[in-house]
KOLLUMVEX-150134 format. One record per residue (C-alpha): residue in three letters; chain; x, y, z. Coordinates in pm, whole numbers. Example, Ala and Ser with C-alpha at 12.3 -4.5 7.8 and 13.67 -1.06 7.14 Angstrom:
BEGIN
+------+------+--------+--------+--------+
| code | unit |     px |     py |     pz |
+------+------+--------+--------+--------+
|  Ala |    A |   1230 |   -450 |    780 |
|  Ser |    A |   1367 |   -106 |    714 |
+------+------+--------+--------+--------+
// end
This chain:
BEGIN
+------+------+--------+--------+--------+
| code | unit |     px |     py |     pz |
+------+------+--------+--------+--------+
|  Met |    A |  -3092 |   8152 |  13431 |
|  Glu |    A |  -3466 |   8151 |  13374 |
|  Val |    A |  -3631 |   8377 |  13120 |
|  Met |    A |  -3876 |   8592 |  13308 |
|  Glu |    A |  -4215 |   8673 |  13169 |
|  Glu |    A |  -4247 |   9010 |  13337 |
|  Arg |    A |  -4025 |   9264 |  13505 |
|  Glu |    A |  -3955 |   9175 |  13867 |
|  Thr |    A |  -3697 |   9243 |  14131 |
|  Arg |    A |  -3435 |   9014 |  14278 |
|  Asp |    A |  -3285 |   9133 |  14604 |
|  Gly |    A |  -3427 |   9477 |  14531 |
|  Val |    A |  -3265 |   9502 |  14187 |
|  Ala |    A |  -3480 |   9518 |  13873 |
|  Val |    A |  -3437 |   9231 |  13630 |
|  Glu |    A |  -3523 |   9252 |  13262 |
|  Val |    A |  -3789 |   9057 |  13081 |
|  Asn |    A |  -3561 |   8898 |  12821 |
|  Gly |    A |  -3373 |   8700 |  13087 |
|  Lys |    A |  -3057 |   8908 |  13067 |
|  Asp |    A |  -3036 |   9080 |  13402 |
|  Asp |    A |  -2823 |   9378 |  13498 |
|  Glu |    A |  -2543 |   9155 |  13627 |
|  Asp |    A |  -2522 |   8980 |  13289 |
|  Lys |    A |  -2497 |   9314 |  13113 |
|  Leu |    A |  -2231 |   9445 |  13349 |
|  Thr |    A |  -2014 |   9135 |  13323 |
|  Thr |    A |  -2031 |   9080 |  12946 |
|  Cys |    A |  -1782 |   9250 |  12715 |
|  Arg |    A |  -1968 |   9432 |  12438 |
|  Leu |    A |  -1684 |   9359 |  12195 |
|  Cys |    A |  -1634 |   8982 |  12231 |
|  Cys |    A |  -1970 |   8900 |  12399 |
|  His |    A |  -1800 |   8682 |  12663 |
|  Leu |    A |  -1753 |   8731 |  13034 |
|  Leu |    A |  -1511 |   9016 |  13090 |
|  Asn |    A |  -1147 |   8923 |  13143 |
|  Glu |    A |   -925 |   9184 |  13304 |
|  Pro |    A |  -1199 |   9449 |  13278 |
|  Lys |    A |  -1045 |   9787 |  13198 |
|  Met |    A |  -1244 |  10106 |  13247 |
|  Leu |    A |  -1224 |  10389 |  12998 |
|  Pro |    A |  -1253 |  10755 |  13108 |
|  Cys |    A |  -1617 |  10752 |  12986 |
|  Leu |    A |  -1674 |  10465 |  13237 |
|  His |    A |  -1744 |  10196 |  12975 |
|  Thr |    A |  -1565 |   9868 |  13050 |
|  Phe |    A |  -1413 |   9612 |  12812 |
|  Cys |    A |  -1169 |   9320 |  12827 |
|  Leu |    A |   -806 |   9425 |  12825 |
|  Arg |    A |   -737 |   9196 |  12528 |
|  Cys |    A |  -1032 |   9339 |  12329 |
|  Leu |    A |   -906 |   9693 |  12389 |
|  Glu |    A |   -552 |   9591 |  12297 |
|  Asp |    A |   -679 |   9439 |  11972 |
|  Arg |    A |   -868 |   9761 |  11888 |
|  Thr |    A |   -582 |   9995 |  11976 |
|  Thr |    A |   -309 |   9820 |  11776 |
|  Ala |    A |   -410 |  10007 |  11463 |
|  Ala |    A |   -458 |  10333 |  11655 |
|  Ser |    A |   -123 |  10316 |  11838 |
|  Thr |    A |     37 |  10580 |  11615 |
|  Thr |    A |   -239 |  10833 |  11692 |
|  Gln |    A |   -210 |  10798 |  12072 |
|  Lys |    A |   -591 |  10835 |  12094 |
|  Val |    A |   -856 |  10568 |  12123 |
|  Met |    A |  -1228 |  10591 |  12060 |
|  Cys |    A |  -1469 |  10418 |  12300 |
|  Pro |    A |  -1652 |  10144 |  12106 |
|  Ser |    A |  -1976 |  10221 |  12295 |
|  Cys |    A |  -2013 |  10599 |  12303 |
|  Gly |    A |  -1751 |  10717 |  12054 |
|  Glu |    A |  -1570 |  10942 |  12302 |
|  Glu |    A |  -1202 |  10987 |  12216 |
|  Phe |    A |   -941 |  10978 |  12486 |
|  Pro |    A |   -561 |  10976 |  12495 |
|  Leu |    A |   -387 |  10644 |  12550 |
|  Pro |    A |   -208 |  10635 |  12883 |
|  Val |    A |    169 |  10600 |  12876 |
|  Gly |    A |    223 |  10225 |  12848 |
|  Gly |    A |   -100 |  10159 |  12654 |
|  Val |    A |   -442 |  10028 |  12752 |
|  Gly |    A |   -290 |   9798 |  13011 |
|  Gln |    A |   -239 |  10109 |  13223 |
|  Leu |    A |   -612 |  10191 |  13229 |
|  Pro |    A |   -773 |  10128 |  13568 |
|  Val |    A |   -932 |   9792 |  13641 |
|  Asn |    A |  -1305 |   9818 |  13704 |
|  Met |    A |  -1291 |   9640 |  14041 |
|  Phe |    A |  -1668 |   9635 |  14091 |
|  Val |    A |  -1721 |   9463 |  13756 |
|  Ala |    A |  -1420 |   9235 |  13812 |
|  Arg |    A |  -1571 |   9108 |  14138 |
|  Leu |    A |  -1914 |   9061 |  13979 |
|  Thr |    A |  -1754 |   8869 |  13692 |
|  Glu |    A |  -1561 |   8638 |  13925 |
|  Arg |    A |  -1878 |   8577 |  14130 |
|  Arg |    A |  -2072 |   8495 |  13814 |
|  Arg |    A |  -1791 |   8271 |  13689 |
|  Ala |    A |  -1791 |   8083 |  14021 |
|  Lys |    A |  -2172 |   8042 |  14020 |
|  Thr |    A |  -2186 |   7911 |  13664 |
|  Gly |    A |  -1861 |   7716 |  13662 |
|  Gln |    A |  -1748 |   7907 |  13353 |
|  Val |    A |  -1381 |   7932 |  13270 |
|  Arg |    A |  -1212 |   8219 |  13098 |
|  Cys |    A |  -1276 |   8266 |  12729 |
|  Leu |    A |  -1014 |   8098 |  12509 |
|  Leu |    A |   -969 |   8428 |  12324 |
|  His |    A |   -835 |   8582 |  12644 |
|  Leu |    A |   -596 |   8319 |  12773 |
|  Tyr |    A |   -236 |   8431 |  12752 |
+------+------+--------+--------+--------+
// end
């Protein structure tokens, strides 16, 4: 991806100056900084990799509440853990499209 020198639009969507467009932001996990794998959506609508959330909730499993790493909102763990949170299908499709365009494979941290 090229680094743009000024704000412009691509297909009607604004793109940022620093070269990281909105699609990059939506498809990158803010915890591991890799493309999202199994993107799970929290009640506050922030999205993270399933594995990243599982890693963060291991210590919190006795409290049955988890705090969003982005906004700090606390929410109860669903029965069955973070794996039961809804998949962010919009972000999942964007991530797969981006992965196909760039030829990227899944992050080694997230392979099971």
